[in-house]
N, CA, C and O atoms as a Maestro MAE file, in Angstrom:
{
 s_m_m2io_version
 :::
 2.0.0
}

f_m_ct {
 s_m_title
 :::
 protein
 m_atom[272] {
  # First column is atom index #
  i_m_mmod_type
  r_m_x_coord
  r_m_y_coord
  r_m_z_coord
  i_m_residue_number
  s_m_chain_name
  s_m_pdb_residue_name
  s_m_pdb_atom_name
  i_m_atomic_number
  :::
  1 25 -110.803 141.780 32.446 1 A "MET " " N  " 7
  2 3 -110.597 142.918 30.869 1 A "MET " " CA " 6
  3 2 -112.351 142.247 30.695 1 A "MET " " C  " 6
  4 15 -113.320 142.977 30.901 1 A "MET " " O  " 8
  5 25 -112.457 141.151 30.396 2 A "ASN " " N  " 7
  6 3 -113.776 140.586 30.086 2 A "ASN " " CA " 6
  7 2 -114.880 140.915 30.880 2 A "ASN " " C  " 6
  8 15 -116.018 140.931 30.410 2 A "ASN " " O  " 8
  9 25 -114.563 141.252 32.375 3 A "THR " " N  " 7
  10 3 -115.461 141.801 33.147 3 A "THR " " CA " 6
  11 2 -115.529 143.362 32.780 3 A "THR " " C  " 6
  12 15 -116.601 143.816 33.179 3 A "THR " " O  " 8
  13 25 -115.170 143.801 32.495 4 A "ASP " " N  " 7
  14 3 -115.448 145.326 31.803 4 A "ASP " " CA " 6
  15 2 -116.025 145.844 30.651 4 A "ASP " " C  " 6
  16 15 -116.616 146.910 30.476 4 A "ASP " " O  " 8
  17 25 -115.626 144.438 29.479 5 A "LYS " " N  " 7
  18 3 -116.601 144.520 28.157 5 A "LYS " " CA " 6
  19 2 -117.760 143.901 28.189 5 A "LYS " " C  " 6
  20 15 -118.582 143.968 27.275 5 A "LYS " " O  " 8
  21 25 -117.936 143.137 29.436 6 A "HIS " " N  " 7
  22 3 -119.519 142.987 29.768 6 A "HIS " " CA " 6
  23 2 -120.014 143.927 30.288 6 A "HIS " " C  " 6
  24 15 -121.094 144.234 29.783 6 A "HIS " " O  " 8
  25 25 -119.656 144.598 31.181 7 A "GLN " " N  " 7
  26 3 -120.141 145.606 31.968 7 A "GLN " " CA " 6
  27 2 -120.467 146.412 30.774 7 A "GLN " " C  " 6
  28 15 -121.620 146.169 30.417 7 A "GLN " " O  " 8
  29 25 -119.882 147.272 30.035 8 A "ALA " " N  " 7
  30 3 -120.409 148.036 28.482 8 A "ALA " " CA " 6
  31 2 -120.973 147.312 28.008 8 A "ALA " " C  " 6
  32 15 -122.121 147.757 27.980 8 A "ALA " " O  " 8
  33 25 -120.935 146.058 27.404 9 A "MET " " N  " 7
  34 3 -122.608 145.785 26.972 9 A "MET " " CA " 6
  35 2 -123.641 145.703 27.822 9 A "MET " " C  " 6
  36 15 -124.786 145.955 27.446 9 A "MET " " O  " 8
  37 25 -123.438 145.448 28.698 10 A "SER " " N  " 7
  38 3 -125.117 145.583 29.741 10 A "SER " " CA " 6
  39 2 -125.291 146.986 29.847 10 A "SER " " C  " 6
  40 15 -126.403 147.346 29.458 10 A "SER " " O  " 8
  41 25 -124.325 148.164 30.369 11 A "TRP " " N  " 7
  42 3 -124.888 149.407 30.329 11 A "TRP " " CA " 6
  43 2 -125.517 149.633 28.981 11 A "TRP " " C  " 6
  44 15 -126.682 150.025 28.924 11 A "TRP " " O  " 8
  45 25 -124.636 149.352 27.621 12 A "ALA " " N  " 7
  46 3 -125.423 149.855 26.682 12 A "ALA " " CA " 6
  47 2 -126.802 149.393 26.290 12 A "ALA " " C  " 6
  48 15 -127.693 150.065 25.771 12 A "ALA " " O  " 8
  49 25 -126.819 147.802 26.721 13 A "LEU " " N  " 7
  50 3 -128.371 147.150 26.322 13 A "LEU " " CA " 6
  51 2 -129.507 147.821 27.455 13 A "LEU " " C  " 6
  52 15 -130.734 147.733 27.407 13 A "LEU " " O  " 8
  53 25 -128.826 148.378 28.276 14 A "LYS " " N  " 7
  54 3 -129.670 149.144 29.240 14 A "LYS " " CA " 6
  55 2 -130.165 150.145 28.946 14 A "LYS " " C  " 6
  56 15 -131.159 150.623 29.492 14 A "LYS " " O  " 8
  57 25 -129.454 150.694 27.891 15 A "ASN " " N  " 7
  58 3 -129.956 152.331 27.425 15 A "ASN " " CA " 6
  59 2 -130.090 152.353 26.010 15 A "ASN " " C  " 6
  60 15 -129.965 153.310 25.245 15 A "ASN " " O  " 8
  61 25 -130.388 151.057 25.746 16 A "GLY " " N  " 7
  62 3 -131.040 151.195 24.064 16 A "GLY " " CA " 6
  63 2 -130.143 151.236 23.105 16 A "GLY " " C  " 6
  64 15 -130.425 151.677 21.991 16 A "GLY " " O  " 8
  65 25 -128.855 150.742 23.446 17 A "ILE " " N  " 7
  66 3 -127.894 150.706 22.119 17 A "ILE " " CA " 6
  67 2 -127.509 149.047 22.279 17 A "ILE " " C  " 6
  68 15 -127.185 148.339 23.232 17 A "ILE " " O  " 8
  69 25 -127.788 148.756 20.396 18 A "LYS " " N  " 7
  70 3 -127.323 147.480 20.362 18 A "LYS " " CA " 6
  71 2 -126.309 147.404 19.436 18 A "LYS " " C  " 6
  72 15 -126.358 148.376 18.682 18 A "LYS " " O  " 8
  73 25 -125.285 146.543 19.151 19 A "ILE " " N  " 7
  74 3 -124.281 146.511 18.047 19 A "ILE " " CA " 6
  75 2 -124.422 144.794 17.698 19 A "ILE " " C  " 6
  76 15 -124.648 143.886 18.499 19 A "ILE " " O  " 8
  77 25 -124.187 144.709 16.106 20 A "TYR " " N  " 7
  78 3 -124.513 143.683 15.584 20 A "TYR " " CA " 6
  79 2 -123.922 143.648 14.305 20 A "TYR " " C  " 6
  80 15 -123.806 144.636 13.580 20 A "TYR " " O  " 8
  81 25 -123.542 142.483 14.024 21 A "THR " " N  " 7
  82 3 -123.231 142.311 12.496 21 A "THR " " CA " 6
  83 2 -124.371 141.752 11.499 21 A "THR " " C  " 6
  84 15 -125.383 141.121 11.803 21 A "THR " " O  " 8
  85 25 -123.925 142.159 10.224 22 A "VAL " " N  " 7
  86 3 -124.677 141.979 9.282 22 A "VAL " " CA " 6
  87 2 -124.029 141.523 7.870 22 A "VAL " " C  " 6
  88 15 -123.065 142.126 7.399 22 A "VAL " " O  " 8
  89 25 -124.662 140.356 7.197 23 A "ALA " " N  " 7
  90 3 -123.907 139.750 6.650 23 A "ALA " " CA " 6
  91 2 -124.126 140.218 5.084 23 A "ALA " " C  " 6
  92 15 -125.290 140.375 4.717 23 A "ALA " " O  " 8
  93 25 -123.188 140.421 4.261 24 A "THR " " N  " 7
  94 3 -123.166 141.147 3.079 24 A "THR " " CA " 6
  95 2 -122.757 140.050 2.103 24 A "THR " " C  " 6
  96 15 -122.433 138.934 2.511 24 A "THR " " O  " 8
  97 25 -122.776 140.416 0.636 25 A "ARG " " N  " 7
  98 3 -121.712 139.846 0.108 25 A "ARG " " CA " 6
  99 2 -120.323 139.838 -0.054 25 A "ARG " " C  " 6
  100 15 -119.590 138.910 -0.393 25 A "ARG " " O  " 8
  101 25 -120.005 141.241 0.295 26 A "LYS " " N  " 7
  102 3 -118.423 141.517 0.507 26 A "LYS " " CA " 6
  103 2 -117.934 140.997 1.866 26 A "LYS " " C  " 6
  104 15 -116.743 140.806 2.112 26 A "LYS " " O  " 8
  105 25 -118.845 140.800 2.651 27 A "GLY " " N  " 7
  106 3 -118.226 140.355 4.067 27 A "GLY " " CA " 6
  107 2 -119.296 140.670 4.788 27 A "GLY " " C  " 6
  108 15 -120.444 140.604 4.347 27 A "GLY " " O  " 8
  109 25 -118.866 141.181 6.418 28 A "LEU " " N  " 7
  110 3 -119.608 141.016 7.585 28 A "LEU " " CA " 6
  111 2 -119.316 142.635 7.633 28 A "LEU " " C  " 6
  112 15 -118.180 143.094 7.514 28 A "LEU " " O  " 8
  113 25 -120.736 143.602 7.863 29 A "GLY " " N  " 7
  114 3 -120.744 144.507 8.046 29 A "GLY " " CA " 6
  115 2 -121.370 144.954 9.672 29 A "GLY " " C  " 6
  116 15 -122.301 144.262 10.084 29 A "GLY " " O  " 8
  117 25 -120.870 146.074 10.554 30 A "ILE " " N  " 7
  118 3 -121.565 146.076 11.730 30 A "ILE " " CA " 6
  119 2 -122.597 147.382 11.555 30 A "ILE " " C  " 6
  120 15 -122.504 148.364 10.819 30 A "ILE " " O  " 8
  121 25 -123.744 146.948 12.647 31 A "VAL " " N  " 7
  122 3 -124.990 148.251 12.598 31 A "VAL " " CA " 6
  123 2 -124.402 148.515 13.969 31 A "VAL " " C  " 6
  124 15 -123.606 147.793 14.570 31 A "VAL " " O  " 8
  125 25 -124.911 149.639 14.358 32 A "ILE " " N  " 7
  126 3 -124.876 150.481 15.921 32 A "ILE " " CA " 6
  127 2 -126.475 151.010 15.888 32 A "ILE " " C  " 6
  128 15 -126.830 151.961 15.192 32 A "ILE " " O  " 8
  129 25 -127.378 150.242 16.753 33 A "GLU " " N  " 7
  130 3 -128.279 150.716 16.733 33 A "GLU " " CA " 6
  131 2 -128.978 151.479 17.918 33 A "GLU " " C  " 6
  132 15 -129.471 150.939 18.907 33 A "GLU " " O  " 8
  133 25 -128.946 152.516 17.712 34 A "ASP " " N  " 7
  134 3 -129.260 153.325 19.362 34 A "ASP " " CA " 6
  135 2 -130.925 153.852 19.268 34 A "ASP " " C  " 6
  136 15 -131.550 154.657 18.577 34 A "ASP " " O  " 8
  137 25 -131.141 153.193 20.042 35 A "ASN " " N  " 7
  138 3 -132.797 153.465 20.493 35 A "ASN " " CA " 6
  139 2 -134.121 153.509 19.262 35 A "ASN " " C  " 6
  140 15 -135.281 153.905 19.372 35 A "ASN " " O  " 8
  141 25 -133.282 152.850 17.937 36 A "GLY " " N  " 7
  142 3 -134.580 152.542 16.679 36 A "GLY " " CA " 6
  143 2 -133.474 153.139 15.949 36 A "GLY " " C  " 6
  144 15 -133.442 152.542 14.873 36 A "GLY " " O  " 8
  145 25 -132.595 153.971 15.980 37 A "LYS " " N  " 7
  146 3 -131.872 154.927 14.600 37 A "LYS " " CA " 6
  147 2 -130.618 153.965 14.980 37 A "LYS " " C  " 6
  148 15 -130.037 153.712 16.036 37 A "LYS " " O  " 8
  149 25 -130.392 153.326 12.923 38 A "LYS " " N  " 7
  150 3 -129.504 152.674 13.252 38 A "LYS " " CA " 6
  151 2 -128.316 152.933 12.125 38 A "LYS " " C  " 6
  152 15 -128.641 153.384 11.027 38 A "LYS " " O  " 8
  153 25 -127.169 152.687 12.376 39 A "VAL " " N  " 7
  154 3 -125.827 153.663 11.761 39 A "VAL " " CA " 6
  155 2 -125.381 152.541 11.098 39 A "VAL " " C  " 6
  156 15 -125.851 151.590 11.722 39 A "VAL " " O  " 8
  157 25 -124.801 152.182 10.274 40 A "ARG " " N  " 7
  158 3 -124.253 151.131 9.632 40 A "ARG " " CA " 6
  159 2 -122.336 151.545 9.340 40 A "ARG " " C  " 6
  160 15 -121.902 152.545 8.769 40 A "ARG " " O  " 8
  161 25 -121.512 150.380 9.965 41 A "SER " " N  " 7
  162 3 -120.172 151.171 9.531 41 A "SER " " CA " 6
  163 2 -119.516 150.637 8.351 41 A "SER " " C  " 6
  164 15 -119.397 149.419 8.225 41 A "SER " " O  " 8
  165 25 -118.914 151.755 7.141 42 A "PRO " " N  " 7
  166 3 -118.704 151.572 6.232 42 A "PRO " " CA " 6
  167 2 -117.290 150.455 6.151 42 A "PRO " " C  " 6
  168 15 -116.905 150.082 5.043 42 A "PRO " " O  " 8
  169 25 -116.609 149.996 7.384 43 A "ASP " " N  " 7
  170 3 -116.191 148.634 7.023 43 A "ASP " " CA " 6
  171 2 -116.757 147.647 7.216 43 A "ASP " " C  " 6
  172 15 -117.698 147.330 7.943 43 A "ASP " " O  " 8
  173 25 -115.796 146.864 6.134 44 A "LEU " " N  " 7
  174 3 -116.237 145.262 6.392 44 A "LEU " " CA " 6
  175 2 -115.476 144.453 6.838 44 A "LEU " " C  " 6
  176 15 -114.284 144.757 6.810 44 A "LEU " " O  " 8
  177 25 -115.838 143.235 7.368 45 A "TYR " " N  " 7
  178 3 -114.835 142.143 7.934 45 A "TYR " " CA " 6
  179 2 -114.751 140.782 7.446 45 A "TYR " " C  " 6
  180 15 -115.786 140.144 7.639 45 A "TYR " " O  " 8
  181 25 -114.214 140.422 7.116 46 A "THR " " N  " 7
  182 3 -114.265 138.949 6.701 46 A "THR " " CA " 6
  183 2 -113.977 137.477 7.510 46 A "THR " " C  " 6
  184 15 -113.679 136.360 7.087 46 A "THR " " O  " 8
  185 25 -114.154 137.885 8.542 47 A "ASN " " N  " 7
  186 3 -114.488 136.542 9.445 47 A "ASN " " CA " 6
  187 2 -115.164 136.881 10.761 47 A "ASN " " C  " 6
  188 15 -114.764 137.968 11.178 47 A "ASN " " O  " 8
  189 25 -116.172 136.227 11.648 48 A "ASN " " N  " 7
  190 3 -116.248 136.611 12.649 48 A "ASN " " CA " 6
  191 2 -115.644 136.990 14.250 48 A "ASN " " C  " 6
  192 15 -116.120 137.494 15.266 48 A "ASN " " O  " 8
  193 25 -114.483 136.504 13.882 49 A "LYS " " N  " 7
  194 3 -113.485 136.941 14.882 49 A "LYS " " CA " 6
  195 2 -113.267 138.397 14.853 49 A "LYS " " C  " 6
  196 15 -113.567 139.238 15.701 49 A "LYS " " O  " 8
  197 25 -112.649 138.540 13.642 50 A "ASP " " N  " 7
  198 3 -112.757 140.054 13.792 50 A "ASP " " CA " 6
  199 2 -113.826 140.995 13.957 50 A "ASP " " C  " 6
  200 15 -113.485 141.925 14.688 50 A "ASP " " O  " 8
  201 25 -114.709 141.055 13.636 51 A "ALA " " N  " 7
  202 3 -115.923 141.437 13.588 51 A "ALA " " CA " 6
  203 2 -116.374 141.694 15.068 51 A "ALA " " C  " 6
  204 15 -116.536 142.839 15.491 51 A "ALA " " O  " 8
  205 25 -116.552 140.672 15.767 52 A "SER " " N  " 7
  206 3 -116.686 140.362 17.144 52 A "SER " " CA " 6
  207 2 -115.635 141.196 18.037 52 A "SER " " C  " 6
  208 15 -115.980 141.800 19.052 52 A "SER " " O  " 8
  209 25 -114.284 141.162 17.537 53 A "ALA " " N  " 7
  210 3 -113.421 141.941 18.325 53 A "ALA " " CA " 6
  211 2 -113.888 143.927 18.333 53 A "ALA " " C  " 6
  212 15 -113.827 144.723 19.270 53 A "ALA " " O  " 8
  213 25 -114.323 144.143 16.890 54 A "LYS " " N  " 7
  214 3 -114.588 145.352 16.573 54 A "LYS " " CA " 6
  215 2 -115.969 145.841 17.486 54 A "LYS " " C  " 6
  216 15 -116.014 147.036 17.778 54 A "LYS " " O  " 8
  217 25 -116.971 145.047 17.894 55 A "ILE " " N  " 7
  218 3 -117.963 145.415 18.452 55 A "ILE " " CA " 6
  219 2 -117.747 145.221 19.776 55 A "ILE " " C  " 6
  220 15 -118.654 145.840 20.333 55 A "ILE " " O  " 8
  221 25 -117.000 144.668 20.666 56 A "TRP " " N  " 7
  222 3 -116.190 144.622 21.653 56 A "TRP " " CA " 6
  223 2 -115.717 146.241 22.087 56 A "TRP " " C  " 6
  224 15 -116.007 147.055 22.965 56 A "TRP " " O  " 8
  225 25 -114.695 146.152 20.757 57 A "GLU " " N  " 7
  226 3 -114.189 147.620 21.104 57 A "GLU " " CA " 6
  227 2 -115.250 148.981 21.010 57 A "GLU " " C  " 6
  228 15 -115.136 150.030 21.643 57 A "GLU " " O  " 8
  229 25 -116.253 148.639 20.072 58 A "LEU " " N  " 7
  230 3 -117.364 149.787 20.565 58 A "LEU " " CA " 6
  231 2 -118.001 149.805 21.360 58 A "LEU " " C  " 6
  232 15 -118.512 150.885 21.657 58 A "LEU " " O  " 8
  233 25 -118.331 148.532 22.182 59 A "TYR " " N  " 7
  234 3 -119.304 148.753 23.239 59 A "TYR " " CA " 6
  235 2 -118.133 149.203 24.050 59 A "TYR " " C  " 6
  236 15 -118.492 150.229 24.628 59 A "TYR " " O  " 8
  237 25 -116.867 148.904 24.370 60 A "THR " " N  " 7
  238 3 -115.998 149.725 25.496 60 A "THR " " CA " 6
  239 2 -115.961 151.348 25.032 60 A "THR " " C  " 6
  240 15 -116.196 152.232 25.855 60 A "THR " " O  " 8
  241 25 -115.700 151.585 23.888 61 A "TYR " " N  " 7
  242 3 -115.658 153.032 23.729 61 A "TYR " " CA " 6
  243 2 -116.920 153.794 24.011 61 A "TYR " " C  " 6
  244 15 -116.848 154.905 24.536 61 A "TYR " " O  " 8
  245 25 -118.296 153.152 23.628 62 A "LEU " " N  " 7
  246 3 -119.763 154.265 24.118 62 A "LEU " " CA " 6
  247 2 -119.986 154.170 25.493 62 A "LEU " " C  " 6
  248 15 -120.709 154.913 26.156 62 A "LEU " " O  " 8
  249 25 -119.170 152.988 25.985 63 A "TYR " " N  " 7
  250 3 -119.345 152.990 27.665 63 A "TYR " " CA " 6
  251 2 -118.590 153.949 28.804 63 A "TYR " " C  " 6
  252 15 -119.001 154.335 29.898 63 A "TYR " " O  " 8
  253 25 -117.091 154.227 27.991 64 A "LYS " " N  " 7
  254 3 -116.701 155.202 28.173 64 A "LYS " " CA " 6
  255 2 -116.896 156.274 27.973 64 A "LYS " " C  " 6
  256 15 -116.688 156.931 28.993 64 A "LYS " " O  " 8
  257 25 -117.283 157.007 26.950 65 A "LYS " " N  " 7
  258 3 -117.493 158.411 26.292 65 A "LYS " " CA " 6
  259 2 -118.934 158.347 27.059 65 A "LYS " " C  " 6
  260 15 -118.815 159.239 27.899 65 A "LYS " " O  " 8
  261 25 -120.365 157.715 27.242 66 A "TYR " " N  " 7
  262 3 -121.032 158.398 27.617 66 A "TYR " " CA " 6
  263 2 -121.511 157.684 28.905 66 A "TYR " " C  " 6
  264 15 -122.724 157.685 29.117 66 A "TYR " " O  " 8
  265 25 -120.499 156.937 29.984 67 A "ASN " " N  " 7
  266 3 -121.339 156.675 30.915 67 A "ASN " " CA " 6
  267 2 -120.458 157.508 32.322 67 A "ASN " " C  " 6
  268 15 -119.840 156.779 33.098 67 A "ASN " " O  " 8
  269 25 -120.464 158.693 32.504 68 A "LYS " " N  " 7
  270 3 -120.120 159.343 33.075 68 A "LYS " " CA " 6
  271 2 -120.328 159.808 34.686 68 A "LYS " " C  " 6
  272 15 -119.685 160.754 35.143 68 A "LYS " " O  " 8
  :::
 }
 m_bond[271] {
  # First column is bond index #
  i_m_from
  i_m_to
  i_m_order
  :::
  1 1 2 1
  2 2 3 1
  3 3 4 2
  4 3 5 1
  5 5 6 1
  6 6 7 1
  7 7 8 2
  8 7 9 1
  9 9 10 1
  10 10 11 1
  11 11 12 2
  12 11 13 1
  13 13 14 1
  14 14 15 1
  15 15 16 2
  16 15 17 1
  17 17 18 1
  18 18 19 1
  19 19 20 2
  20 19 21 1
  21 21 22 1
  22 22 23 1
  23 23 24 2
  24 23 25 1
  25 25 26 1
  26 26 27 1
  27 27 28 2
  28 27 29 1
  29 29 30 1
  30 30 31 1
  31 31 32 2
  32 31 33 1
  33 33 34 1
  34 34 35 1
  35 35 36 2
  36 35 37 1
  37 37 38 1
  38 38 39 1
  39 39 40 2
  40 39 41 1
  41 41 42 1
  42 42 43 1
  43 43 44 2
  44 43 45 1
  45 45 46 1
  46 46 47 1
  47 47 48 2
  48 47 49 1
  49 49 50 1
  50 50 51 1
  51 51 52 2
  52 51 53 1
  53 53 54 1
  54 54 55 1
  55 55 56 2
  56 55 57 1
  57 57 58 1
  58 58 59 1
  59 59 60 2
  60 59 61 1
  61 61 62 1
  62 62 63 1
  63 63 64 2
  64 63 65 1
  65 65 66 1
  66 66 67 1
  67 67 68 2
  68 67 69 1
  69 69 70 1
  70 70 71 1
  71 71 72 2
  72 71 73 1
  73 73 74 1
  74 74 75 1
  75 75 76 2
  76 75 77 1
  77 77 78 1
  78 78 79 1
  79 79 80 2
  80 79 81 1
  81 81 82 1
  82 82 83 1
  83 83 84 2
  84 83 85 1
  85 85 86 1
  86 86 87 1
  87 87 88 2
  88 87 89 1
  89 89 90 1
  90 90 91 1
  91 91 92 2
  92 91 93 1
  93 93 94 1
  94 94 95 1
  95 95 96 2
  96 95 97 1
  97 97 98 1
  98 98 99 1
  99 99 100 2
  100 99 101 1
  101 101 102 1
  102 102 103 1
  103 103 104 2
  104 103 105 1
  105 105 106 1
  106 106 107 1
  107 107 108 2
  108 107 109 1
  109 109 110 1
  110 110 111 1
  111 111 112 2
  112 111 113 1
  113 113 114 1
  114 114 115 1
  115 115 116 2
  116 115 117 1
  117 117 118 1
  118 118 119 1
  119 119 120 2
  120 119 121 1
  121 121 122 1
  122 122 123 1
  123 123 124 2
  124 123 125 1
  125 125 126 1
  126 126 127 1
  127 127 128 2
  128 127 129 1
  129 129 130 1
  130 130 131 1
  131 131 132 2
  132 131 133 1
  133 133 134 1
  134 134 135 1
  135 135 136 2
  136 135 137 1
  137 137 138 1
  138 138 139 1
  139 139 140 2
  140 139 141 1
  141 141 142 1
  142 142 143 1
  143 143 144 2
  144 143 145 1
  145 145 146 1
  146 146 147 1
  147 147 148 2
  148 147 149 1
  149 149 150 1
  150 150 151 1
  151 151 152 2
  152 151 153 1
  153 153 154 1
  154 154 155 1
  155 155 156 2
  156 155 157 1
  157 157 158 1
  158 158 159 1
  159 159 160 2
  160 159 161 1
  161 161 162 1
  162 162 163 1
  163 163 164 2
  164 163 165 1
  165 165 166 1
  166 166 167 1
  167 167 168 2
  168 167 169 1
  169 169 170 1
  170 170 171 1
  171 171 172 2
  172 171 173 1
  173 173 174 1
  174 174 175 1
  175 175 176 2
  176 175 177 1
  177 177 178 1
  178 178 179 1
  179 179 180 2
  180 179 181 1
  181 181 182 1
  182 182 183 1
  183 183 184 2
  184 183 185 1
  185 185 186 1
  186 186 187 1
  187 187 188 2
  188 187 189 1
  189 189 190 1
  190 190 191 1
  191 191 192 2
  192 191 193 1
  193 193 194 1
  194 194 195 1
  195 195 196 2
  196 195 197 1
  197 197 198 1
  198 198 199 1
  199 199 200 2
  200 199 201 1
  201 201 202 1
  202 202 203 1
  203 203 204 2
  204 203 205 1
  205 205 206 1
  206 206 207 1
  207 207 208 2
  208 207 209 1
  209 209 210 1
  210 210 211 1
  211 211 212 2
  212 211 213 1
  213 213 214 1
  214 214 215 1
  215 215 216 2
  216 215 217 1
  217 217 218 1
  218 218 219 1
  219 219 220 2
  220 219 221 1
  221 221 222 1
  222 222 223 1
  223 223 224 2
  224 223 225 1
  225 225 226 1
  226 226 227 1
  227 227 228 2
  228 227 229 1
  229 229 230 1
  230 230 231 1
  231 231 232 2
  232 231 233 1
  233 233 234 1
  234 234 235 1
  235 235 236 2
  236 235 237 1
  237 237 238 1
  238 238 239 1
  239 239 240 2
  240 239 241 1
  241 241 242 1
  242 242 243 1
  243 243 244 2
  244 243 245 1
  245 245 246 1
  246 246 247 1
  247 247 248 2
  248 247 249 1
  249 249 250 1
  250 250 251 1
  251 251 252 2
  252 251 253 1
  253 253 254 1
  254 254 255 1
  255 255 256 2
  256 255 257 1
  257 257 258 1
  258 258 259 1
  259 259 260 2
  260 259 261 1
  261 261 262 1
  262 262 263 1
  263 263 264 2
  264 263 265 1
  265 265 266 1
  266 266 267 1
  267 267 268 2
  268 267 269 1
  269 269 270 1
  270 270 271 1
  271 271 272 2
  :::
 }
}
């Protein structure tokens, strides 16, 4: 399973897609950067574990959607 996640992340990075957290006063936000264009998730997370799980989920989702 981890191999699939890492494969998805590797594919995304090669295609100019980065997903990362940003700290806010209310919690951790997630930013998806696609070749310089940034989109911020409206959801906030209270800890790194939850934010990290969401980032892996997003990498996997994008990989399955666009890597055909």
